[in-house]
N, CA, C and O atoms as CSV, one atom per row, in Angstrom:
chain,resi,resn,atom,element,x,y,z
A,1,MET,N,N,30.726,82.640,28.807
A,1,MET,CA,C,31.331,83.690,29.594
A,1,MET,C,C,32.540,83.097,30.327
A,1,MET,O,O,32.473,81.980,30.840
A,2,VAL,N,N,33.606,83.826,30.370
A,2,VAL,CA,C,34.823,83.395,31.040
A,2,VAL,C,C,35.004,84.236,32.301
A,2,VAL,O,O,34.998,85.465,32.240
A,3,LEU,N,N,35.165,83.569,33.440
A,3,LEU,CA,C,35.373,84.271,34.696
A,3,LEU,C,C,36.859,84.352,35.014
A,3,LEU,O,O,37.612,83.428,34.707
A,4,PRO,N,N,37.277,85.436,35.618
A,4,PRO,CA,C,38.678,85.509,36.041
A,4,PRO,C,C,38.934,84.539,37.185
A,4,PRO,O,O,38.003,84.140,37.884
A,5,PHE,N,N,40.182,84.163,37.375
A,5,PHE,CA,C,40.555,83.201,38.414
A,5,PHE,C,C,40.215,83.683,39.819
A,5,PHE,O,O,40.011,82.857,40.708
A,6,VAL,N,N,40.149,84.969,40.045
A,6,VAL,CA,C,39.887,85.479,41.389
A,6,VAL,C,C,38.468,85.159,41.856
A,6,VAL,O,O,38.226,85.144,43.063
A,7,ASP,N,N,37.522,84.903,40.953
A,7,ASP,CA,C,36.141,84.644,41.333
A,7,ASP,C,C,35.782,83.164,41.399
A,7,ASP,O,O,34.637,82.833,41.709
A,8,GLU,N,N,36.708,82.277,41.123
A,8,GLU,CA,C,36.379,80.861,41.081
A,8,GLU,C,C,36.031,80.285,42.445
A,8,GLU,O,O,35.268,79.322,42.515
A,9,ASP,N,N,36.553,80.831,43.518
A,9,ASP,CA,C,36.307,80.267,44.836
A,9,ASP,C,C,35.103,80.891,45.532
A,9,ASP,O,O,34.756,80.471,46.636
A,10,LYS,N,N,34.458,81.877,44.922
A,10,LYS,CA,C,33.317,82.552,45.536
A,10,LYS,C,C,32.019,81.865,45.119
A,10,LYS,O,O,31.889,81.438,43.972
A,11,PRO,N,N,31.055,81.755,46.041
A,11,PRO,CA,C,29.764,81.159,45.675
A,11,PRO,C,C,28.994,82.057,44.716
A,11,PRO,O,O,29.147,83.279,44.725
A,12,LYS,N,N,28.173,81.436,43.898
A,12,LYS,CA,C,27.467,82.155,42.852
A,12,LYS,C,C,26.010,81.705,42.830
A,12,LYS,O,O,25.721,80.514,42.948
A,13,CYS,N,N,25.104,82.650,42.679
A,13,CYS,CA,C,23.675,82.343,42.601
A,13,CYS,C,C,23.400,81.683,41.253
A,13,CYS,O,O,23.764,82.223,40.209
A,14,TYR,N,N,22.757,80.513,41.276
A,14,TYR,CA,C,22.505,79.812,40.019
A,14,TYR,C,C,21.293,80.358,39.274
A,14,TYR,O,O,21.027,79.933,38.150
A,15,ILE,N,N,20.555,81.287,39.871
A,15,ILE,CA,C,19.408,81.881,39.198
A,15,ILE,C,C,19.813,83.137,38.435
A,15,ILE,O,O,19.479,83.286,37.259
A,16,CYS,N,N,20.534,84.042,39.101
A,16,CYS,CA,C,20.905,85.304,38.450
A,16,CYS,C,C,22.414,85.405,38.173
A,16,CYS,O,O,22.857,86.386,37.577
A,17,HIS,N,N,23.206,84.415,38.591
A,17,HIS,CA,C,24.649,84.344,38.336
A,17,HIS,C,C,25.446,85.473,38.973
A,17,HIS,O,O,26.491,85.871,38.457
A,18,GLN,N,N,24.959,85.982,40.084
A,18,GLN,CA,C,25.671,87.030,40.808
A,18,GLN,C,C,26.602,86.374,41.822
A,18,GLN,O,O,26.198,85.428,42.497
A,19,GLY,N,N,27.835,86.853,41.945
A,19,GLY,CA,C,28.809,86.298,42.874
A,19,GLY,C,C,28.724,86.941,44.248
A,19,GLY,O,O,28.332,88.101,44.371
A,20,PHE,N,N,29.096,86.178,45.298
A,20,PHE,CA,C,29.049,86.660,46.675
A,20,PHE,C,C,30.327,86.293,47.404
A,20,PHE,O,O,31.069,85.409,46.976
A,21,GLU,N,N,30.579,86.984,48.516
A,21,GLU,CA,C,31.798,86.774,49.286
A,21,GLU,C,C,31.776,85.458,50.067
A,21,GLU,O,O,32.804,84.794,50.194
A,22,ASN,N,N,30.599,85.079,50.593
A,22,ASN,CA,C,30.508,83.838,51.368
A,22,ASN,C,C,29.114,83.235,51.207
A,22,ASN,O,O,28.238,83.835,50.585
A,23,MET,N,N,28.919,82.048,51.772
A,23,MET,CA,C,27.658,81.331,51.632
A,23,MET,C,C,26.513,82.006,52.379
A,23,MET,O,O,25.362,81.910,51.954
A,24,GLU,N,N,26.808,82.685,53.481
A,24,GLU,CA,C,25.749,83.356,54.229
A,24,GLU,C,C,25.116,84.471,53.399
A,24,GLU,O,O,23.896,84.631,53.392
A,25,LYS,N,N,25.952,85.242,52.699
A,25,LYS,CA,C,25.425,86.316,51.849
A,25,LYS,C,C,24.636,85.744,50.673
A,25,LYS,O,O,23.622,86.312,50.269
A,26,LEU,N,N,25.097,84.630,50.127
A,26,LEU,CA,C,24.361,83.973,49.049
A,26,LEU,C,C,23.003,83.485,49.547
A,26,LEU,O,O,21.991,83.668,48.870
A,27,HIS,N,N,22.978,82.869,50.715
A,27,HIS,CA,C,21.727,82.375,51.287
A,27,HIS,C,C,20.753,83.530,51.551
A,27,HIS,O,O,19.567,83.421,51.242
A,28,ASP,N,N,21.246,84.627,52.117
A,28,ASP,CA,C,20.396,85.796,52.357
A,28,ASP,C,C,19.842,86.355,51.054
A,28,ASP,O,O,18.672,86.731,50.982
A,29,HIS,N,N,20.685,86.411,50.022
A,29,HIS,CA,C,20.259,86.904,48.708
A,29,HIS,C,C,19.140,86.028,48.141
A,29,HIS,O,O,18.136,86.542,47.648
A,30,GLN,N,N,19.314,84.712,48.213
A,30,GLN,CA,C,18.308,83.821,47.654
A,30,GLN,C,C,17.007,83.861,48.449
A,30,GLN,O,O,15.931,83.701,47.872
A,31,GLN,N,N,17.083,84.072,49.758
A,31,GLN,CA,C,15.874,84.129,50.569
A,31,GLN,C,C,15.140,85.453,50.443
A,31,GLN,O,O,13.964,85.526,50.798
A,32,THR,N,N,15.784,86.498,49.953
A,32,THR,CA,C,15.111,87.785,49.805
A,32,THR,C,C,14.746,88.071,48.350
A,32,THR,O,O,13.585,88.351,48.054
A,33,VAL,N,N,15.702,88.006,47.452
A,33,VAL,CA,C,15.464,88.380,46.055
A,33,VAL,C,C,14.677,87.303,45.309
A,33,VAL,O,O,13.775,87.623,44.536
A,34,HIS,N,N,15.007,86.041,45.531
A,34,HIS,CA,C,14.381,84.927,44.812
A,34,HIS,C,C,13.414,84.148,45.704
A,34,HIS,O,O,13.236,82.943,45.523
A,35,LYS,N,N,12.797,84.823,46.654
A,35,LYS,CA,C,11.918,84.174,47.617
A,35,LYS,C,C,10.748,83.468,46.937
A,35,LYS,O,O,10.404,82.349,47.319
A,36,ASP,N,N,10.132,84.093,45.944
A,36,ASP,CA,C,8.989,83.485,45.261
A,36,ASP,C,C,9.379,82.217,44.514
A,36,ASP,O,O,8.592,81.271,44.457
A,37,TYR,N,N,10.568,82.180,43.944
A,37,TYR,CA,C,11.053,80.998,43.235
A,37,TYR,C,C,11.186,79.815,44.189
A,37,TYR,O,O,10.723,78.715,43.888
A,38,PHE,N,N,11.814,80.041,45.333
A,38,PHE,CA,C,12.034,78.956,46.283
A,38,PHE,C,C,10.736,78.504,46.945
A,38,PHE,O,O,10.570,77.314,47.212
A,39,GLU,N,N,9.821,79.420,47.214
A,39,GLU,CA,C,8.532,79.024,47.799
A,39,GLU,C,C,7.732,78.181,46.818
A,39,GLU,O,O,7.106,77.201,47.222
A,40,PHE,N,N,7.739,78.534,45.559
A,40,PHE,CA,C,7.005,77.767,44.555
A,40,PHE,C,C,7.555,76.348,44.444
A,40,PHE,O,O,6.789,75.386,44.387
A,41,HIS,N,N,8.881,76.217,44.414
A,41,HIS,CA,C,9.475,74.904,44.210
A,41,HIS,C,C,9.450,74.027,45.462
A,41,HIS,O,O,9.473,72.803,45.331
A,42,THR,N,N,9.404,74.586,46.644
A,42,THR,CA,C,9.280,73.752,47.836
A,42,THR,C,C,7.860,73.207,47.960
A,42,THR,O,O,7.662,72.128,48.518
A,43,GLU,N,N,6.869,73.939,47.448
A,43,GLU,CA,C,5.496,73.444,47.449
A,43,GLU,C,C,5.303,72.336,46.418
A,43,GLU,O,O,4.423,71.493,46.589
A,44,GLN,N,N,6.094,72.319,45.365
A,44,GLN,CA,C,5.945,71.345,44.296
A,44,GLN,C,C,6.596,69.999,44.609
A,44,GLN,O,O,6.376,69.032,43.879
A,45,VAL,N,N,7.387,69.915,45.667
A,45,VAL,CA,C,8.119,68.694,45.980
A,45,VAL,C,C,7.145,67.644,46.500
A,45,VAL,O,O,6.450,67.863,47.492
A,46,ARG,N,N,7.103,66.514,45.826
A,46,ARG,CA,C,6.285,65.387,46.264
A,46,ARG,C,C,7.225,64.235,46.590
A,46,ARG,O,O,8.033,63.839,45.750
A,47,ARG,N,N,7.128,63.701,47.785
A,47,ARG,CA,C,8.011,62.617,48.225
A,47,ARG,C,C,7.282,61.284,48.161
A,47,ARG,O,O,7.021,60.668,49.194
A,48,GLU,N,N,6.954,60.840,46.966
A,48,GLU,CA,C,6.315,59.553,46.796
A,48,GLU,C,C,6.933,58.869,45.588
A,48,GLU,O,O,7.477,59.535,44.708
A,49,PRO,N,N,6.854,57.549,45.538
A,49,PRO,CA,C,7.437,56.839,44.400
A,49,PRO,C,C,6.713,57.180,43.099
A,49,PRO,O,O,5.501,57.397,43.084
A,50,ALA,N,N,7.459,57.221,42.039
A,50,ALA,CA,C,6.880,57.441,40.722
A,50,ALA,C,C,6.193,56.161,40.258
A,50,ALA,O,O,6.546,55.079,40.726
A,51,PRO,N,N,5.232,56.256,39.359
A,51,PRO,CA,C,4.588,55.053,38.840
A,51,PRO,C,C,5.609,54.124,38.184
A,51,PRO,O,O,6.417,54.567,37.368
A,52,GLY,N,N,5.574,52.865,38.530
A,52,GLY,CA,C,6.503,51.889,37.964
A,52,GLY,C,C,7.759,51.683,38.766
A,52,GLY,O,O,8.552,50.806,38.425
A,53,ASP,N,N,7.987,52.466,39.842
A,53,ASP,CA,C,9.161,52.257,40.683
A,53,ASP,C,C,9.027,50.948,41.461
A,53,ASP,O,O,7.937,50.578,41.898
A,54,VAL,N,N,10.128,50.272,41.623
A,54,VAL,CA,C,10.140,49.002,42.341
A,54,VAL,C,C,10.932,49.224,43.635
A,54,VAL,O,O,12.058,49.719,43.610
A,55,THR,N,N,10.329,48.852,44.748
A,55,THR,CA,C,10.988,48.977,46.035
A,55,THR,C,C,11.597,47.626,46.413
A,55,THR,O,O,10.915,46.602,46.377
A,56,VAL,N,N,12.877,47.626,46.774
A,56,VAL,CA,C,13.563,46.411,47.188
A,56,VAL,C,C,13.765,46.462,48.687
A,56,VAL,O,O,14.326,47.421,49.216
A,57,PHE,N,N,13.307,45.429,49.369
A,57,PHE,CA,C,13.457,45.368,50.828
A,57,PHE,C,C,14.613,44.508,51.209
A,57,PHE,O,O,14.892,44.340,52.396
């Protein structure tokens, strides 16, 4: 898909590819329309080393 030059500076939702006027509107859109997606992925985040990782002090 080719976008016109007028839309290149506007933020775009990476889930549904809808364009917005500013970042606040994009953030509101993602927190309302894609709320289940973000809740699922924040629960899946594990902050621990993977097996075989080497820590250098």
